[in-house]
C-alpha positions as CSV (number, residue, x, y, z in Angstrom):
1,X,100.9,-54.1,-50.1
2,X,102.9,-54.1,-53.3
3,X,102.4,-56.6,-56.0
4,X,105.8,-58.1,-55.3
5,X,105.0,-58.5,-51.6
6,X,101.7,-60.2,-52.5
7,X,103.5,-62.6,-54.8
8,X,105.9,-63.4,-51.9
9,X,103.0,-64.2,-49.6
10,X,101.3,-66.3,-52.3
11,X,104.5,-68.2,-52.9
12,X,104.8,-68.9,-49.2
13,X,101.2,-70.1,-49.0
14,X,101.9,-72.5,-51.9
15,X,105.1,-73.8,-50.3
16,X,103.1,-74.6,-47.1
17,X,100.3,-76.5,-48.7
18,X,98.3,-74.0,-50.7
19,X,94.8,-72.8,-50.1
20,X,93.7,-76.0,-48.3
21,X,96.4,-75.3,-45.6
22,X,95.3,-71.7,-45.4
23,X,91.7,-72.7,-44.8
24,X,92.8,-75.2,-42.2
25,X,94.8,-72.5,-40.4
26,X,98.1,-74.4,-40.9
27,X,100.1,-71.6,-42.3
28,X,103.0,-69.7,-40.8
29,X,103.2,-66.5,-42.9
30,X,105.4,-63.6,-41.8
31,X,103.9,-60.2,-41.6
32,X,104.9,-58.1,-44.6
33,X,107.0,-55.0,-44.0
34,X,105.0,-51.7,-44.0
35,X,105.0,-50.0,-47.4
36,X,105.6,-46.5,-45.8
37,X,109.0,-46.5,-44.0
38,X,108.4,-44.9,-40.6
39,X,111.9,-43.3,-40.4
40,X,111.3,-41.6,-43.7
41,X,107.9,-40.3,-42.6
42,X,109.3,-39.1,-39.2
43,X,112.2,-37.2,-41.0
44,X,109.7,-35.6,-43.4
45,X,107.4,-34.6,-40.6
46,X,110.3,-33.0,-38.6
47,X,111.4,-31.1,-41.7
48,X,107.9,-30.0,-42.4
49,X,107.2,-28.8,-38.9
50,X,104.7,-31.6,-38.1
51,X,104.7,-33.0,-34.6
52,X,105.4,-36.7,-34.7
53,X,106.6,-39.0,-31.8
54,X,110.1,-40.4,-32.2
55,X,109.0,-44.0,-31.4
56,X,105.9,-46.1,-31.7
57,X,103.3,-46.1,-34.4
58,X,103.3,-43.0,-36.7
59,X,100.0,-41.2,-36.1
60,X,97.4,-41.5,-38.8
61,X,97.3,-37.7,-39.3
62,X,101.0,-37.7,-40.0
63,X,100.7,-40.6,-42.5
64,X,97.8,-38.9,-44.2
65,X,99.8,-35.7,-44.6
66,X,102.9,-37.6,-45.8
67,X,100.8,-39.5,-48.4
68,X,99.2,-36.2,-49.6
69,X,102.6,-34.5,-49.9
70,X,104.0,-37.5,-51.9
71,X,101.0,-38.2,-54.1
72,X,102.0,-38.0,-57.8
73,X,100.7,-35.0,-59.7
74,X,97.5,-35.7,-61.6
75,X,98.0,-36.3,-65.3
76,X,96.9,-33.4,-67.4
77,X,96.3,-33.4,-71.1
78,X,98.4,-31.2,-73.3
79,X,96.6,-28.8,-75.6
80,X,97.0,-29.5,-79.3
């Protein structure tokens, strides 16, 4: 979950009565959208030759491979 999505959830909790309402189970909070867009992952998997079903949940192995391929390069120090 992104920071922006977390702020949206917290704002919604506040608008419905805050922490007391949350503890009492009186909240109606929508489920946040997934951070990783399934269509993008499926397209990447197809282009990468990775088997992925066209519908339903994206398999964990595919998500793991997508995240590994899209991880930012580690920061390296420049020599002086």
